[in-house]
C-alpha positions in Angstrom: 0.1 0.3 0.2 1.3 3.7 -1.1 -0.2 6.5 1.0 1.0 10.2 0.0 0.5 12.4 2.6 3.1 15.4 1.8 0.6 17.4 0.1 2.3 20.4 1.3 5.5 19.7 0.0 3.8 18.9 -3.4 0.5 17.7 -4.7 0.2 15.7 -8.2 -1.1 17.2 -11.2 -4.7 16.9 -11.7 -5.5 14.8 -15.1 -7.6 17.7 -16.5 -4.2 19.7 -15.9 -1.5 17.0 -16.9 -3.5 16.9 -20.5 -3.9 20.8 -21.4 -0.5 21.2 -20.1 0.1 18.3 -23.6 -2.4 20.2 -25.2 -0.2 23.3 -24.9 2.8 22.1 -25.8 2.1 20.0 -28.7 -0.9 23.0 -30.1 0.2 26.4 -28.0 3.9 26.3 -28.2 4.6 29.6 -30.0 6.6 32.6 -28.4 3.5 34.4 -26.6 5.6 37.7 -27.8 5.5 37.0 -30.8 3.4 38.9 -33.5 1.9 35.9 -35.5 -0.6 33.6 -35.4 1.3 31.1 -33.7 2.4 33.2 -31.0 -1.5 34.7 -30.7 -2.5 32.0 -29.6 0.1 31.0 -26.8 -0.6 34.4 -25.6 -4.6 33.7 -25.8 -3.8 30.6 -23.2 -1.8 33.0 -21.0 -4.2 35.3 -20.7 -7.1 32.0 -20.3 -4.8 31.6 -17.2 -4.4 34.7 -15.9 -8.2 35.3 -15.5 -8.8 32.0 -14.4 -6.3 32.6 -11.3 -7.7 36.3 -11.1 -11.3 34.4 -10.5 -9.6 32.1 -7.9 -8.9 34.4 -5.6 -11.7 37.5 -7.0 -9.3 39.8 -8.0 -11.0 42.6 -9.8 -9.2 42.5 -13.0 -6.8 39.6 -14.5 -4.0 42.8 -14.9 -3.2 42.5 -11.0 -2.1 38.7 -11.1 1.9 38.6 -12.7 3.1 35.0 -13.5 6.1 33.6 -12.2 8.2 30.9 -11.0 6.2 29.8 -8.1 6.0 31.1 -4.2 9.8 31.4 -4.0 10.1 33.8 -6.8 6.3 35.6 -5.7 7.9 36.1 -2.1 11.5 37.7 -3.6 9.7 40.0 -5.6 7.4 41.4 -3.6 9.4 42.2 -0.6 12.4 43.5 -3.2 10.5 45.0 -5.8 9.2 47.5 -2.7 12.4 47.5 -1.0 14.4 48.9 -4.8 12.1 51.8 -4.6 13.6 53.2 -2.0 17.4 54.8 -2.0 18.4 54.2 1.7 17.7 51.5 4.3 14.0 51.9 6.0 12.4 49.1 7.7 10.7 46.3 7.1 8.6 43.6 9.4 8.4 39.4 8.7 6.9 37.0 11.5 8.7 34.4 12.8 7.1 31.5 11.3 7.9 33.0 8.0 9.0 30.4 4.5 12.6 31.0 4.1 11.5 32.6 0.9 11.0 35.3 2.9 13.3 34.8 5.7 16.4 34.0 4.2 15.7 37.6 1.4 15.4 39.4 5.0 18.6 38.3 6.4 20.3 39.6 3.0 18.2 43.2 3.4 19.7 43.2 7.4 23.3 43.1 5.6 22.7 45.7 3.2 22.0 47.8 6.0 17.6 47.5 6.5 16.4 46.6 10.3 14.4 43.5 10.1 11.1 43.1 12.9 10.7 39.1 13.1 7.0 39.7 15.4 7.0 36.4 17.9 4.3 34.1 18.0 2.8 32.2 21.3 3.2 28.4 21.4 1.0 27.9 19.0 2.3 29.8 16.4 0.1 33.3 16.3 1.4 36.5 15.7 -0.7 39.1 18.3 -2.0 41.6 16.0 -1.1 43.8 19.5 2.6 43.2 18.4 2.4 44.5 14.4 0.5 47.6 15.8 3.6 48.5 18.2 6.3 47.5 15.7 5.4 50.1 13.0 7.8 52.6 13.1 7.5 55.9 11.1 10.2 54.0 7.9 8.3 50.9 7.7 7.6 50.3 4.4 6.2 46.5 4.1 4.8 43.8 6.5 5.1 40.5 5.1 2.9 37.5 7.1 3.1 34.2 6.0 -1.1 33.3 5.9 -0.5 29.6 6.4 2.6 27.9 8.1 3.4 25.4 6.2 5.6 23.3 9.2 2.7 23.1 11.8 -0.5 24.2 9.9 -1.3 27.5 11.8 -3.5 30.0 10.0 -2.8 33.6 10.7 -5.5 36.9 11.3 -4.3 38.4 7.8 -7.6 40.5 7.5 -6.7 41.6 10.9 -3.0 42.3 10.9 -3.1 43.9 7.1 -6.4 46.2 8.1 -3.2 48.0 11.3 -0.7 48.1 8.1 -3.0 49.7 6.3 -4.5 52.2 9.1 -0.4 52.9 9.7 0.1 53.6 5.6 2.6 50.0 5.5 2.0 47.8 2.3 1.2 44.4 3.0 2.1 41.3 1.4 0.7 37.5 2.6 2.6 34.6 1.5 -0.5 32.4 0.6 0.4 29.5 -0.8 -0.4 26.6 2.0 -3.9 28.7 1.7 -4.9 29.3 -2.0 -6.9 26.5 -3.8 -8.0 25.5 -0.2 -9.3 28.2 1.6 -11.7 31.0 0.2 -9.7 34.2 -0.4 -11.1 37.0 -1.7 -8.7 40.4 -1.9 -11.1 42.2 -2.5 -12.0 41.7 1.0 -9.4 40.8 2.0 -7.0 44.2 2.0 -3.5 42.9 0.8 -1.7 44.4 -1.8 0.8 41.6 -2.2 -0.6 37.6 -2.3 1.2 34.6 -3.2 0.6 31.3 -5.0 2.0 28.4 -6.2 0.5 25.9 -8.8 1.8 23.1 -7.5 0.5 23.0 -3.9 -3.0 23.0 -5.8 -2.5 19.9 -8.7 -1.3 22.4 -11.0 2.6 21.7 -12.6 5.7 23.3 -10.9 7.3 26.2 -12.2 4.8 28.0 -12.4 3.3 30.5 -9.7 1.8 34.4 -9.3 2.2 37.1 -7.4 -1.1 39.1 -6.9 -0.3 43.1 -6.7 -3.0 45.4 -6.4 -3.8 48.3 -8.9 -2.1 51.1 -8.5 0.5 49.8 -6.0 4.4 50.7 -7.7 7.0 47.3 -7.9 10.0 47.6 -9.2 11.1 43.9 -11.7 13.8 41.9 -10.2 14.0 40.9 -13.8 14.9 42.9 -16.7 14.9 42.2 -20.2 12.1 41.4 -22.8 9.4 43.4 -20.8 6.7 40.5 -20.2 4.0 40.8 -17.5 3.8 44.3 -17.5 7.4 44.5 -17.5 7.3 43.2 -13.8 8.8 39.5 -14.5 11.0 39.8 -18.2 11.1 36.4 -19.8 9.6 34.0 -22.2 6.3 32.7 -20.1 6.1 29.3 -19.6 3.2 28.6 -21.2 2.4 25.0 -20.7 2.9 25.2 -16.6 0.8 28.6 -16.7 -1.9 27.4 -18.7 -2.0 24.4 -16.5 -2.0 26.7 -13.3 -5.4 28.2 -14.9 -7.0 24.8 -15.1 -6.3 24.1 -11.7 -7.3 27.3 -10.2 -10.7 26.9 -12.1 -10.9 23.0 -10.4 -10.4 24.2 -7.0 -13.1 27.4 -7.2 -15.3 24.6 -8.4 -14.0 21.6 -5.7 -13.7 24.1 -2.6 -17.2 24.1 -0.9 -17.0 19.7 -1.0 -13.1 19.4 -0.9 -11.9 21.4 2.4 -14.9 20.1 4.6 -13.9 16.5 3.5 -10.4 17.4 4.4 -11.5 19.3 7.2 -13.3 15.9 8.5 -9.8 13.7 7.6 -7.8 16.3 9.5 -9.8 15.9 12.5 -10.4 12.2 12.4 -6.7 11.8 12.0 -5.8 13.7 15.2 -8.4 11.7 16.9 -6.8 8.4 15.7 -3.4 9.7 17.0 -4.9 11.1 20.3 -4.0 8.1 22.6 -0.7 8.3 21.4 1.5 9.6 24.7 4.6 10.2 22.3 2.9 12.3 19.6 2.4 16.4 20.6 0.2 17.8 18.5 2.0 21.1 16.9 0.2 24.4 15.7 -3.1 26.3 15.9 -6.1 23.4 16.2 -8.8 25.3 15.0 -6.9 28.2 13.6 -5.9 25.9 10.9 -5.3 24.6 7.3 -8.0 22.0 6.3 -5.6 19.2 5.2 -2.6 20.0 8.0 -1.6 17.5 10.7 1.3 18.1 12.8 3.0 16.7 15.2 6.5 16.7 17.8 7.6 13.5 19.3 8.3 13.4 22.8 9.6 9.9 23.6 11.7 8.6 27.2 14.5 9.0 25.6 14.0 11.8 23.7 16.7 9.8 20.9 13.4 9.4 17.5 13.6 12.3 15.2 11.4 13.2 12.8 13.5 12.4 10.1 13.6 9.1 11.5 9.9 8.7 11.5 10.2 10.2 7.9 12.5 7.5 6.5 10.6 4.4 8.5 7.4 5.5 7.5 8.8 6.2 3.9 9.6 1.7 4.2 6.1 1.5 5.2 4.8 3.1 1.9 3.9 6.8 3.5 5.1 9.5 2.5 5.3 12.5 5.4 7.5 15.3 6.5 9.8 16.5 8.7 10.7 20.4 9.7 14.3 19.4 10.8 16.8 20.0 8.2 20.1 19.1 7.4 22.8 21.0 6.8 26.5 18.6 6.3 25.2 15.6 8.1 24.1 18.1 10.5 20.6 17.7 11.6 19.4 21.5 12.9 16.5 22.4 14.7 13.4 23.9 13.1 13.0 27.3 13.3 9.7 27.5 12.9 9.3 25.5 16.0 12.3 27.0 17.8 10.3 30.2 17.4 7.4 28.1 19.3 9.1 27.9 22.4 9.9 23.8 21.9 13.1 23.0 23.3 16.2 22.3 20.7 15.4 18.2 21.2 11.8 18.7 20.5 12.5 20.9 17.7 14.1 17.9 15.7 11.5 16.2 16.1 8.4 17.8 14.3 6.1 15.6 11.3 3.8 16.8 9.1 1.3 14.5 7.8 -0.5 16.9 4.5 -3.7 15.2 3.3 -5.4 15.7 -0.4 -8.0 14.8 -3.0 -6.3 11.0 -2.9 -6.2 10.4 0.9 -9.1 8.2 1.6 -10.9 7.3 5.5 -9.0 4.0 4.7 -5.6 5.9 4.1 -6.0 7.6 7.9 -6.8 4.8 9.6 -3.9 2.9 8.1 -1.3 5.5 8.6 -2.7 6.0 12.3 -2.0 2.4 13.3 1.3 2.0 11.3 2.7 5.1 12.8 1.8 3.9 16.4 3.8 0.5 15.7 6.8 2.4 14.1 7.0 4.5 17.4 6.9 1.7 19.7 8.8 -0.3 17.7 12.1 2.4 17.9 11.1 3.2 21.1 11.6 -0.6 22.5 14.8 -0.5 19.7 16.3 2.4 22.2 15.7 0.9 25.3 17.5 -2.1 24.4 20.7 0.0 23.2 20.2 1.5 26.4 20.4 -0.9 29.0 23.6 -3.0 26.9 
């Protein structure tokens, strides 16, 4: 039995997406910047996809959607595209639980003299709006807060946070890569200026994403050249992947009202099935949470089992999950997300994430819970034998 529970890392392309990509690659393969009919056909595919993505997040006009290679580029374009408008360093605010595309970009800006405030989170990974209000300075130019945390599943109060920023005259960006396609987003009601999304998180192709830029907001390009995407993202567009992103957006919008509650039900069932396992400590906010997301820290008597160990063991059992800690030059590093939430270094090495998708069934959930418990019991028994010999 093969059970894939790593949908926050990537999702399998929907069959309709694959069909669309194949059609575009075989029939609409022209350069969309060319003026002849081959180019026009490709350009039409891009504009259709732009409209479909705009509809998914209820953008006022398709022109507010800029196609990128994915979430990382969209995040970088939002931050650096704002920063590039200033001749001297100013002040940015992010959270302490951002994706590395934001955190690493902020670190690089700090080496250039920019001041960066990282808002703290509570033990569930949530930001207190008051902390943002007090952190804004006279030279704050941008706030960037992740919408749904990929490692622990916590949702941030983005509507309230973005209103606070706007009341102080500060631009607001959210990395909504984990939320888009799973929860309703209406950027005409949600007061954000920039929003990042990535197609392969909701059954599109890897290599296609988008940045929503509210009308009237200035942004400087990272890439210069042919002037594609309103001169904000030069480079010949990946027509097939973008067309697939459009189909994925259309499908997500149509299926969300039934698929999101189904995932939430399976999520709660998996939490409940593992509630009697004393070695699994739930992480993140149980209620303000991504609908498909389940996460734990592993706490065993000798604290010898890491998240990476469980990933390997479950993989041998045919189950795909992921861990939060990272391996650098052979040395395991604690998860910065769990560390920011107040977990000890040992616990921050022991985080795991199980993320569900459209193929996940109730039988998958039950089997996974049983296998995970058995694997933990075996590893603990093996660890005790080593310690007593």
